[in-house]
C-alpha positions in Angstrom: -8.0 -2.7 2.3 -6.1 -5.0 4.1 -6.5 -5.9 7.7 -3.6 -3.9 9.1 -4.6 -0.7 7.2 -8.1 -1.1 8.8 -7.0 -1.4 12.2 -4.4 1.7 11.8 -7.4 4.0 10.0 -10.1 2.9 12.4 -7.8 3.1 15.4 -6.8 6.8 14.5 -10.6 7.5 14.2 -11.3 6.1 17.6 -8.4 8.1 19.1 -9.6 11.2 17.4 -13.1 10.4 18.7 -11.8 10.2 22.3 -10.0 13.3 22.2 -13.0 15.0 21.0 -15.1 13.8 24.0 -12.4 14.8 26.4 -12.0 18.2 24.9 -15.8 18.7 24.8 -15.8 17.6 28.4 -13.3 19.8 29.5 -14.7 23.0 27.7 -18.6 22.1 28.0 -18.9 21.9 24.4 -21.5 19.1 24.4 -22.0 18.9 20.7 -18.2 18.3 20.2 -18.7 15.6 22.9 -21.5 14.1 20.8 -19.4 14.2 17.6 -16.7 12.3 19.4 -19.3 9.6 20.6 -20.5 9.0 17.1 -16.7 9.1 15.7 -15.8 6.4 18.1 -18.9 4.2 17.6 -18.8 4.5 13.8 -15.1 3.7 13.5 -15.7 0.7 15.7 -18.7 -0.5 13.6 -16.7 0.2 10.6 -13.7 -1.8 11.9 -15.8 -4.9 12.7 -17.5 -4.4 9.2 -14.3 -4.4 7.3 -12.4 -7.1 9.3 -15.3 -9.5 8.8 -15.4 -8.8 5.3 -11.6 -9.5 4.9 -12.2 -12.6 6.8 -14.9 -14.0 4.7 -13.3 -13.0 1.4 -10.3 -15.2 2.8 -12.3 -18.0 3.7 -14.4 -17.9 0.4 -10.9 -17.8 -1.5 -9.5 -20.8 0.5 -12.8 -23.0 -0.3 -12.6 -22.0 -3.9 -8.9 -23.1 -3.8 -9.8 -26.4 -2.4 -12.7 -27.2 -4.5 
């Protein structure tokens, strides 16, 4: 997956989690709030891992090309 797709997908997941947090807060649904928190942090972590993977693959390809 390229970097733009990663940013869009994980950005959407972060927004979904944030909406769940706020909806849970306004309705008193603490389970929904907790699911929103988990969704946000999972999306952030997945985005970081995928972005690093893309960057390292690019660096690896560049080094292979040079040598």
